[in-house]
C-alpha positions as protocol buffer text, in pm:
chain_id: "A"
residue {
  index: 1
  type: UNK
  ca { x: -1328 y: -1035 z: 13656 }
}
residue {
  index: 2
  type: UNK
  ca { x: -1354 y: -1131 z: 13256 }
}
residue {
  index: 3
  type: UNK
  ca { x: -1071 y: -1024 z: 13058 }
}
residue {
  index: 4
  type: UNK
  ca { x: -1203 y: -1011 z: 12620 }
}
residue {
  index: 5
  type: UNK
  ca { x: -1056 y: -884 z: 12270 }
}
residue {
  index: 6
  type: UNK
  ca { x: -1244 y: -680 z: 12045 }
}
residue {
  index: 7
  type: UNK
  ca { x: -1115 y: -815 z: 11650 }
}
residue {
  index: 8
  type: UNK
  ca { x: -1186 y: -712 z: 11291 }
}
residue {
  index: 9
  type: UNK
  ca { x: -1037 y: -667 z: 10946 }
}
residue {
  index: 10
  type: UNK
  ca { x: -845 y: -402 z: 11096 }
}
residue {
  index: 11
  type: UNK
  ca { x: -660 y: -666 z: 11328 }
}
residue {
  index: 12
  type: UNK
  ca { x: -651 y: -953 z: 11040 }
}
residue {
  index: 13
  type: UNK
  ca { x: -526 y: -709 z: 10836 }
}
residue {
  index: 14
  type: UNK
  ca { x: -204 y: -656 z: 11012 }
}
residue {
  index: 15
  type: UNK
  ca { x: -141 y: -954 z: 11063 }
}
residue {
  index: 16
  type: UNK
  ca { x: -285 y: -1062 z: 11462 }
}
residue {
  index: 17
  type: UNK
  ca { x: -277 y: -1440 z: 11446 }
}
residue {
  index: 18
  type: UNK
  ca { x: -606 y: -1503 z: 11671 }
}
residue {
  index: 19
  type: UNK
  ca { x: -562 y: -1798 z: 11768 }
}
residue {
  index: 20
  type: UNK
  ca { x: -164 y: -1736 z: 11915 }
}
residue {
  index: 21
  type: UNK
  ca { x: -403 y: -1449 z: 12127 }
}
residue {
  index: 22
  type: UNK
  ca { x: -672 y: -1623 z: 12261 }
}
residue {
  index: 23
  type: UNK
  ca { x: -524 y: -1805 z: 12504 }
}
residue {
  index: 24
  type: UNK
  ca { x: -455 y: -1476 z: 12746 }
}
residue {
  index: 25
  type: UNK
  ca { x: -855 y: -1395 z: 12714 }
}
residue {
  index: 26
  type: UNK
  ca { x: -1149 y: -1517 z: 12803 }
}
residue {
  index: 27
  type: UNK
  ca { x: -1402 y: -1380 z: 12540 }
}
residue {
  index: 28
  type: UNK
  ca { x: -1386 y: -1241 z: 12189 }
}
residue {
  index: 29
  type: UNK
  ca { x: -1544 y: -945 z: 11984 }
}
residue {
  index: 30
  type: UNK
  ca { x: -1551 y: -1004 z: 11674 }
}
residue {
  index: 31
  type: UNK
  ca { x: -1666 y: -774 z: 11444 }
}
residue {
  index: 32
  type: UNK
  ca { x: -1956 y: -852 z: 11150 }
}
residue {
  index: 33
  type: UNK
  ca { x: -2085 y: -550 z: 10997 }
}
residue {
  index: 34
  type: UNK
  ca { x: -2110 y: -184 z: 10959 }
}
residue {
  index: 35
  type: UNK
  ca { x: -2343 y: 61 z: 10813 }
}
residue {
  index: 36
  type: UNK
  ca { x: -2574 y: -92 z: 10554 }
}
residue {
  index: 37
  type: UNK
  ca { x: -2277 y: -202 z: 10331 }
}
residue {
  index: 38
  type: UNK
  ca { x: -2016 y: -390 z: 10508 }
}
residue {
  index: 39
  type: UNK
  ca { x: -1921 y: -724 z: 10587 }
}
residue {
  index: 40
  type: UNK
  ca { x: -1571 y: -812 z: 10792 }
}
residue {
  index: 41
  type: UNK
  ca { x: -1412 y: -1086 z: 10601 }
}
residue {
  index: 42
  type: UNK
  ca { x: -1230 y: -1203 z: 10882 }
}
residue {
  index: 43
  type: UNK
  ca { x: -1573 y: -1272 z: 11124 }
}
residue {
  index: 44
  type: UNK
  ca { x: -1614 y: -1601 z: 10990 }
}
residue {
  index: 45
  type: UNK
  ca { x: -1309 y: -1712 z: 11089 }
}
residue {
  index: 46
  type: UNK
  ca { x: -1258 y: -1545 z: 11332 }
}
residue {
  index: 47
  type: UNK
  ca { x: -1515 y: -1655 z: 11543 }
}
residue {
  index: 48
  type: UNK
  ca { x: -1442 y: -2041 z: 11411 }
}
residue {
  index: 49
  type: UNK
  ca { x: -1135 y: -1962 z: 11561 }
}
residue {
  index: 50
  type: UNK
  ca { x: -1299 y: -1835 z: 11956 }
}
residue {
  index: 51
  type: UNK
  ca { x: -1501 y: -2210 z: 11898 }
}
residue {
  index: 52
  type: UNK
  ca { x: -1197 y: -2396 z: 11832 }
}
residue {
  index: 53
  type: UNK
  ca { x: -1040 y: -2254 z: 12150 }
}
residue {
  index: 54
  type: UNK
  ca { x: -1385 y: -2312 z: 12359 }
}
residue {
  index: 55
  type: UNK
  ca { x: -1342 y: -1919 z: 12406 }
}
residue {
  index: 56
  type: UNK
  ca { x: -1730 y: -1739 z: 12476 }
}
residue {
  index: 57
  type: UNK
  ca { x: -1777 y: -1465 z: 12154 }
}
residue {
  index: 58
  type: UNK
  ca { x: -1976 y: -1209 z: 12061 }
}
residue {
  index: 59
  type: UNK
  ca { x: -2062 y: -1029 z: 11692 }
}
residue {
  index: 60
  type: UNK
  ca { x: -2097 y: -687 z: 11617 }
}
residue {
  index: 61
  type: UNK
  ca { x: -2215 y: -423 z: 11416 }
}
residue {
  index: 62
  type: UNK
  ca { x: -2108 y: -94 z: 11395 }
}
residue {
  index: 63
  type: UNK
  ca { x: -2354 y: 183 z: 11412 }
}
residue {
  index: 64
  type: UNK
  ca { x: -2365 y: 490 z: 11114 }
}
residue {
  index: 65
  type: UNK
  ca { x: -1982 y: 308 z: 10929 }
}
residue {
  index: 66
  type: UNK
  ca { x: -1912 y: 682 z: 10744 }
}
residue {
  index: 67
  type: UNK
  ca { x: -2241 y: 820 z: 10703 }
}
residue {
  index: 68
  type: UNK
  ca { x: -2601 y: 823 z: 10798 }
}
residue {
  index: 69
  type: UNK
  ca { x: -2817 y: 518 z: 10767 }
}
residue {
  index: 70
  type: UNK
  ca { x: -3191 y: 452 z: 10909 }
}
residue {
  index: 71
  type: UNK
  ca { x: -3168 y: 190 z: 11243 }
}
residue {
  index: 72
  type: UNK
  ca { x: -3428 y: -24 z: 11016 }
}
residue {
  index: 73
  type: UNK
  ca { x: -3211 y: -44 z: 10756 }
}
residue {
  index: 74
  type: UNK
  ca { x: -2839 y: -98 z: 10928 }
}
residue {
  index: 75
  type: UNK
  ca { x: -3045 y: -416 z: 11131 }
}
residue {
  index: 76
  type: UNK
  ca { x: -3192 y: -547 z: 10886 }
}
residue {
  index: 77
  type: UNK
  ca { x: -2843 y: -602 z: 10748 }
}
residue {
  index: 78
  type: UNK
  ca { x: -2688 y: -706 z: 11063 }
}
residue {
  index: 79
  type: UNK
  ca { x: -2954 y: -988 z: 11068 }
}
residue {
  index: 80
  type: UNK
  ca { x: -2931 y: -1035 z: 10726 }
}
residue {
  index: 81
  type: UNK
  ca { x: -2557 y: -1110 z: 10696 }
}
residue {
  index: 82
  type: UNK
  ca { x: -2535 y: -1251 z: 11076 }
}
residue {
  index: 83
  type: UNK
  ca { x: -2888 y: -1469 z: 11072 }
}
residue {
  index: 84
  type: UNK
  ca { x: -2608 y: -1788 z: 11203 }
}
residue {
  index: 85
  type: UNK
  ca { x: -2446 y: -1614 z: 11466 }
}
residue {
  index: 86
  type: UNK
  ca { x: -2771 y: -1554 z: 11620 }
}
residue {
  index: 87
  type: UNK
  ca { x: -2851 y: -1785 z: 11944 }
}
residue {
  index: 88
  type: UNK
  ca { x: -2491 y: -1869 z: 11957 }
}
residue {
  index: 89
  type: UNK
  ca { x: -2262 y: -1575 z: 11964 }
}
residue {
  index: 90
  type: UNK
  ca { x: -2395 y: -1244 z: 12188 }
}
residue {
  index: 91
  type: UNK
  ca { x: -2469 y: -1001 z: 11912 }
}
residue {
  index: 92
  type: UNK
  ca { x: -2347 y: -608 z: 12015 }
}
residue {
  index: 93
  type: UNK
  ca { x: -2405 y: -322 z: 11846 }
}
residue {
  index: 94
  type: UNK
  ca { x: -2096 y: -83 z: 11849 }
}
residue {
  index: 95
  type: UNK
  ca { x: -2208 y: 324 z: 11905 }
}
residue {
  index: 96
  type: UNK
  ca { x: -1940 y: 569 z: 11845 }
}
residue {
  index: 97
  type: UNK
  ca { x: -2104 y: 793 z: 11633 }
}
residue {
  index: 98
  type: UNK
  ca { x: -2376 y: 1075 z: 11838 }
}
residue {
  index: 99
  type: UNK
  ca { x: -2692 y: 978 z: 11625 }
}
residue {
  index: 100
  type: UNK
  ca { x: -2891 y: 926 z: 11994 }
}
residue {
  index: 101
  type: UNK
  ca { x: -3078 y: 685 z: 12184 }
}
residue {
  index: 102
  type: UNK
  ca { x: -3354 y: 734 z: 11984 }
}
residue {
  index: 103
  type: UNK
  ca { x: -3145 y: 521 z: 11705 }
}
residue {
  index: 104
  type: UNK
  ca { x: -2986 y: 314 z: 11906 }
}
residue {
  index: 105
  type: UNK
  ca { x: -3386 y: 214 z: 12084 }
}
residue {
  index: 106
  type: UNK
  ca { x: -3516 y: 151 z: 11673 }
}
residue {
  index: 107
  type: UNK
  ca { x: -3184 y: -46 z: 11543 }
}
residue {
  index: 108
  type: UNK
  ca { x: -3209 y: -283 z: 11851 }
}
residue {
  index: 109
  type: UNK
  ca { x: -3604 y: -310 z: 11849 }
}
residue {
  index: 110
  type: UNK
  ca { x: -3572 y: -393 z: 11432 }
}
residue {
  index: 111
  type: UNK
  ca { x: -3310 y: -650 z: 11563 }
}
residue {
  index: 112
  type: UNK
  ca { x: -3534 y: -815 z: 11875 }
}
residue {
  index: 113
  type: UNK
  ca { x: -3792 y: -807 z: 11580 }
}
residue {
  index: 114
  type: UNK
  ca { x: -3590 y: -998 z: 11284 }
}
residue {
  index: 115
  type: UNK
  ca { x: -3486 y: -1252 z: 11571 }
}
residue {
  index: 116
  type: UNK
  ca { x: -3639 y: -1327 z: 11865 }
}
């Protein structure tokens, strides 16, 4: 069993020192984007700390962050802002809003089209 942590601007704004926490976890999932407008300012720094610590890591898009947007638009925003992460970390969709499976499938299909 692997143990992991999810971090975002929320933890960053509250003063988390990720390099002090990482020894207790096997992996870290980092918020990268949300909706079609939000880029997490802590993402790059957190990912670099994961890499330096030799931890497994992923990066996530928070779906429909605040208002409804077409999934293809959000997928393009995610890929455009995270292009350097694909092929290194695990891309993840954080789906908490009831947008339905069709929305999620369209998002995932578009990410796949753009990144392979």
